[in-house]
KEGUKOL-491673 format. One record per residue (C-alpha): residue in three letters; x, z, y. Coordinates in pm, 1 decimal. Each point is the difference from the previous one (the first is absolute). Example, Ala and Ser with C-alpha at 12.3 -4.5 7.8 and 13.67 -1.06 7.14 Angstrom:
<nodes>
(node ALA (1230.0 780.0 -450.0))
(node SER (137.0 -66.0 344.0))
</nodes>
This chain:
<nodes>
(node UNK (5.3 -9.4 1.6))
(node UNK (118.5 -45.5 351.8))
(node UNK (12.3 357.5 81.8))
(node UNK (240.9 79.5 -290.5))
(node UNK (278.4 -219.3 127.1))
(node UNK (-50.2 120.8 365.2))
(node UNK (73.0 358.4 -78.9))
(node UNK (351.5 -31.5 -135.4))
(node UNK (81.6 -232.6 289.2))
(node UNK (-117.1 250.2 256.1))
(node UNK (216.5 271.8 -156.3))
(node UNK (306.3 -212.4 -1.8))
(node UNK (-58.8 -105.5 357.5))
(node UNK (-64.2 370.0 112.1))
(node UNK (330.3 101.5 -177.0))
(node UNK (198.3 -282.4 160.3))
(node UNK (-152.7 85.0 345.3))
(node UNK (92.1 365.4 -53.6))
(node UNK (363.5 -92.3 -83.4))
(node UNK (38.7 -228.1 276.3))
(node UNK (-112.1 265.4 240.7))
(node UNK (194.9 283.9 -166.3))
(node UNK (325.7 -186.4 -21.9))
(node UNK (-10.7 -85.5 373.3))
(node UNK (-8.5 358.4 95.9))
(node UNK (314.3 124.9 167.9))
(node UNK (9.3 317.7 -221.5))
(node UNK (-26.0 -214.2 -313.5))
(node UNK (280.3 -210.1 156.1))
(node UNK (212.2 297.5 52.4))
(node UNK (-35.2 127.4 -349.1))
(node UNK (85.7 -356.3 -131.8))
(node UNK (315.2 -48.2 200.3))
(node UNK (118.4 372.8 -28.8))
(node UNK (200.2 -88.0 -307.4))
(node UNK (155.8 -285.8 175.5))
(node UNK (107.0 217.8 293.8))
(node UNK (138.5 276.5 -226.8))
(node UNK (187.3 -246.0 -228.0))
(node UNK (150.7 -179.5 301.9))
(node UNK (101.1 292.9 205.0))
(node UNK (137.7 206.9 -290.7))
(node UNK (179.5 -320.8 -115.1))
(node UNK (153.8 -76.0 317.5))
(node UNK (143.5 352.1 25.4))
(node UNK (124.6 9.7 -351.4))
(node UNK (176.5 -346.7 39.1))
(node UNK (147.1 86.8 328.4))
(node UNK (209.1 -294.5 137.0))
(node UNK (-101.9 -213.4 -304.0))
(node UNK (-361.4 -11.6 119.7))
(node UNK (-164.8 -320.5 104.3))
(node UNK (-208.9 32.7 326.2))
(node UNK (-223.9 -257.8 161.4))
(node UNK (-11.7 -80.2 382.3))
(node UNK (-330.4 170.0 59.4))
(node UNK (119.0 330.9 -146.8))
(node UNK (312.3 -1.0 218.8))
(node UNK (-188.8 -106.9 314.4))
(node UNK (-270.4 270.9 -46.5))
(node UNK (244.2 277.8 -60.0))
(node UNK (227.2 -122.2 307.9))
(node UNK (-309.2 -2.9 212.9))
(node UNK (-79.3 358.2 -95.7))
(node UNK (369.1 101.5 55.6))
(node UNK (-20.9 -155.8 358.1))
(node UNK (-305.3 193.0 66.1))
(node UNK (167.6 314.0 -80.9))
(node UNK (-122.6 57.1 -371.3))
(node UNK (290.7 -77.5 -218.3))
(node UNK (-108.3 207.1 -311.3))
(node UNK (51.8 -227.0 -296.9))
(node UNK (-327.7 90.3 -170.8))
(node UNK (-211.6 -34.2 309.5))
(node UNK (-96.8 -364.9 -79.2))
(node UNK (-163.2 54.1 -314.1))
(node UNK (-171.2 318.7 134.5))
(node UNK (-123.0 -236.4 287.7))
(node UNK (-152.2 -240.5 -254.1))
(node UNK (-191.1 272.8 -176.2))
(node UNK (-114.1 138.5 347.0))
(node UNK (-112.3 -354.0 98.6))
(node UNK (-189.6 -46.1 -299.5))
(node UNK (-173.9 349.6 -0.2))
(node UNK (-81.9 -47.3 377.9))
(node UNK (-143.1 -334.5 -56.1))
(node UNK (-215.2 128.4 -294.8))
(node UNK (-127.9 280.7 212.6))
(node UNK (-102.5 -233.0 298.5))
(node UNK (-187.6 -224.5 -256.0))
(node UNK (-191.0 294.6 -123.0))
(node UNK (49.4 -108.2 -367.8))
(node UNK (-71.9 256.7 -274.4))
(node UNK (295.4 214.2 -97.8))
(node UNK (7.6 -77.1 -358.3))
(node UNK (228.6 -194.0 -238.2))
(node UNK (-89.5 -189.0 -331.8))
(node UNK (317.1 -49.7 -205.2))
(node UNK (-178.3 -300.8 -174.3))
(node UNK (-9.9 -156.3 334.6))
(node UNK (385.2 37.2 21.6))
(node UNK (49.5 -160.3 -340.0))
(node UNK (-209.0 -303.9 105.7))
(node UNK (192.4 -34.1 333.2))
(node UNK (314.3 -49.1 -194.6))
(node UNK (-153.0 -273.4 -216.6))
(node UNK (-144.0 -161.8 312.5))
(node UNK (343.4 12.7 174.2))
(node UNK (159.4 -164.4 -304.4))
(node UNK (-253.6 -273.4 -10.2))
(node UNK (46.5 -67.6 399.9))
(node UNK (382.4 30.4 -36.7))
(node UNK (-22.4 -238.6 -292.5))
(node UNK (-224.6 -241.7 209.2))
(node UNK (264.3 -1.8 287.6))
(node UNK (265.9 -66.1 -254.3))
(node UNK (-206.2 -330.3 -106.3))
(node UNK (-20.8 -94.3 358.0))
(node UNK (390.0 56.0 33.2))
(node UNK (59.9 -233.7 -282.3))
(node UNK (-227.1 -275.7 171.1))
(node UNK (175.7 42.0 342.2))
(node UNK (352.3 28.1 -191.5))
(node UNK (-60.9 -339.4 -176.7))
(node UNK (18.4 -163.8 349.8))
(node UNK (324.2 184.8 108.0))
(node UNK (160.7 0.3 -352.0))
(node UNK (21.0 384.4 -1.0))
(node UNK (-216.5 294.8 -51.8))
(node UNK (-62.1 178.9 319.7))
(node UNK (82.4 366.9 6.8))
(node UNK (-143.4 262.8 252.7))
(node UNK (276.9 247.3 -81.4))
(node UNK (300.9 5.9 -243.0))
(node UNK (51.1 -306.8 -189.2))
(node UNK (130.5 117.3 -335.5))
(node UNK (33.3 292.0 -245.5))
(node UNK (342.8 -106.0 -119.6))
(node UNK (252.6 265.7 -6.3))
(node UNK (69.8 331.6 -168.6))
(node UNK (-278.3 256.1 -78.5))
(node UNK (71.7 200.3 312.3))
(node UNK (-45.9 -320.6 222.2))
(node UNK (-323.2 -101.8 -189.1))
(node UNK (-125.9 359.2 57.9))
(node UNK (97.4 -16.8 370.8))
(node UNK (-187.6 -344.3 27.8))
(node UNK (-309.4 127.3 -178.7))
(node UNK (-11.5 293.3 228.2))
(node UNK (54.1 -228.2 298.8))
(node UNK (-318.3 -208.3 -112.3))
(node UNK (-201.5 320.2 37.3))
(node UNK (124.3 58.7 349.0))
(node UNK (-58.5 -359.2 88.7))
(node UNK (-363.9 21.5 -114.0))
(node UNK (-57.5 328.9 163.8))
(node UNK (172.8 -10.9 332.1))
(node UNK (-46.5 -369.4 82.4))
(node UNK (-368.2 49.8 -54.5))
(node UNK (11.4 310.2 216.8))
(node UNK (186.4 -160.4 283.4))
(node UNK (-165.4 -360.7 9.1))
(node UNK (-353.6 76.1 -146.6))
(node UNK (-94.7 378.6 47.9))
(node UNK (169.2 7.2 344.0))
(node UNK (50.2 -346.0 151.3))
(node UNK (-317.0 -166.2 -134.6))
(node UNK (-226.3 309.3 73.1))
(node UNK (145.4 15.0 353.5))
(node UNK (-47.1 -362.1 76.3))
(node UNK (-352.3 0.5 -143.9))
(node UNK (-96.1 302.2 210.7))
(node UNK (140.3 -140.4 317.3))
(node UNK (-189.3 -329.5 -65.3))
(node UNK (-323.0 184.5 -48.7))
(node UNK (51.0 188.9 310.8))
(node UNK (29.6 -312.2 191.7))
(node UNK (-350.3 -95.9 -153.4))
(node UNK (129.5 -264.4 -249.1))
(node UNK (-238.1 -27.9 -289.8))
(node UNK (110.2 169.8 -317.1))
(node UNK (57.6 -312.5 -194.9))
(node UNK (199.2 -158.7 254.4))
(node UNK (201.6 323.3 56.3))
(node UNK (57.9 4.6 -371.6))
(node UNK (149.8 -353.4 -7.4))
(node UNK (220.3 57.7 298.9))
(node UNK (138.5 334.7 -146.0))
(node UNK (65.1 -185.3 -333.3))
(node UNK (184.3 -281.2 165.3))
(node UNK (189.0 224.1 242.6))
(node UNK (103.6 257.4 -259.5))
(node UNK (82.0 -272.0 -257.3))
(node UNK (251.4 -184.9 240.0))
(node UNK (160.1 320.9 89.3))
(node UNK (26.5 110.6 -375.5))
(node UNK (173.5 -342.7 -82.5))
(node UNK (239.9 21.0 300.7))
(node UNK (103.8 367.4 -94.5))
(node UNK (161.5 -137.0 -318.4))
(node UNK (274.7 -178.8 197.0))
(node UNK (320.5 117.7 184.0))
(node UNK (-37.0 -6.9 374.7))
(node UNK (200.7 76.1 317.5))
(node UNK (-138.1 -34.7 342.9))
(node UNK (-46.5 180.3 329.7))
(node UNK (-318.5 91.4 209.2))
(node UNK (19.5 176.5 328.8))
(node UNK (345.3 126.6 -67.6))
(node UNK (-87.7 135.5 -360.2))
(node UNK (163.8 -162.7 -292.0))
(node UNK (-179.2 -41.1 -320.2))
(node UNK (211.7 -88.6 -291.5))
(node UNK (-2.2 43.1 -370.5))
(node UNK (201.7 -121.5 -299.3))
(node UNK (-273.8 85.0 -243.9))
(node UNK (-176.0 -301.6 -156.5))
(node UNK (74.9 -382.8 -61.7))
(node UNK (106.1 -272.0 217.3))
(node UNK (-296.7 -188.4 154.5))
(node UNK (-147.5 -281.4 -208.5))
(node UNK (-320.3 -179.2 55.7))
(node UNK (-93.2 -16.5 -365.1))
(node UNK (9.7 381.6 -68.8))
(node UNK (-160.8 77.1 355.1))
(node UNK (-308.0 -205.9 -80.0))
(node UNK (-52.8 163.3 -342.8))
(node UNK (75.3 359.0 151.9))
(node UNK (-257.2 -80.1 268.4))
(node UNK (-250.6 -92.5 -254.4))
(node UNK (69.9 306.7 -207.8))
(node UNK (-35.0 207.5 321.7))
(node UNK (-339.0 -152.5 52.6))
(node UNK (-90.3 66.3 -365.3))
(node UNK (87.2 372.9 44.9))
(node UNK (-160.1 17.9 319.9))
(node UNK (-347.9 -132.5 -152.3))
(node UNK (61.9 252.3 -284.7))
(node UNK (47.6 282.2 247.3))
(node UNK (-308.8 -101.3 208.3))
(node UNK (-236.9 -35.7 -284.4))
(node UNK (153.5 203.7 -299.2))
(node UNK (184.6 266.1 186.6))
(node UNK (357.1 129.2 37.7))
(node UNK (37.1 110.3 -370.4))
(node UNK (-61.5 -324.8 -147.5))
(node UNK (216.9 -181.0 267.5))
(node UNK (303.4 223.2 -62.2))
(node UNK (-51.5 -20.4 -395.6))
(node UNK (-39.0 -372.0 -5.7))
(node UNK (315.2 -43.1 230.5))
(node UNK (209.9 228.7 -213.5))
(node UNK (-106.1 -163.8 -336.3))
(node UNK (52.6 -343.3 146.9))
(node UNK (362.1 81.2 91.6))
(node UNK (68.9 134.7 -346.1))
(node UNK (-151.4 -311.0 -171.3))
(node UNK (218.4 -225.7 211.4))
(node UNK (313.2 186.4 -101.6))
(node UNK (-75.7 -23.1 -370.2))
(node UNK (-114.6 -376.5 27.7))
(node UNK (326.9 -84.4 171.8))
(node UNK (221.7 215.5 -214.1))
</nodes>
């Protein structure tokens, strides 16, 4: 009978809707990324000079130092504080379902794999597989461990800098000047994605007497820049519609997958 097939479908739809809503909550995202935060921060301390850091991590810590906050563990504490504060302002329920966290890892794996497939298509035009971070896991076990820890940092702190902070600020400013939400989202996606791509390259320039330079990153190439901009847009859309946790998880998993494919 028609009603018999409709009932199971409604149950599936309600569960899917509940998952989509719960996984977007900042508190859920915090619990999801907490293992990444702990593994990265403890790993960096344990590895010492052998640790592999990404530009976003370095820039965020330097910015805090210039502002007078040089404590090493202030940055991860700031991540926790931002997500808790965001959750409070959204007035979301203060509850966690661990089954949601498990499904978020599966979703992140699927979305990271999808980006890898896109990378193969883009790479076929440039005769190389584009990478967002470290190109290979070749080396000793300590080097492999350092790079794996680095992937967690890239997924976490690049998403913090370019999506949770930059995208959100850009979106908020555009709404304040009365741009429609859809248009504000599109502009924020484009702006944050271009800056995300540009941040992966070495630069040295001066503005108003202040010099900005870094030796972190690659030498500029249009092929990798185009892909990184597309990847930035991909993560920005994930952040806008699936939340910080999924964006960070998909980013970290993509970096790991690329490393193993290239090895």
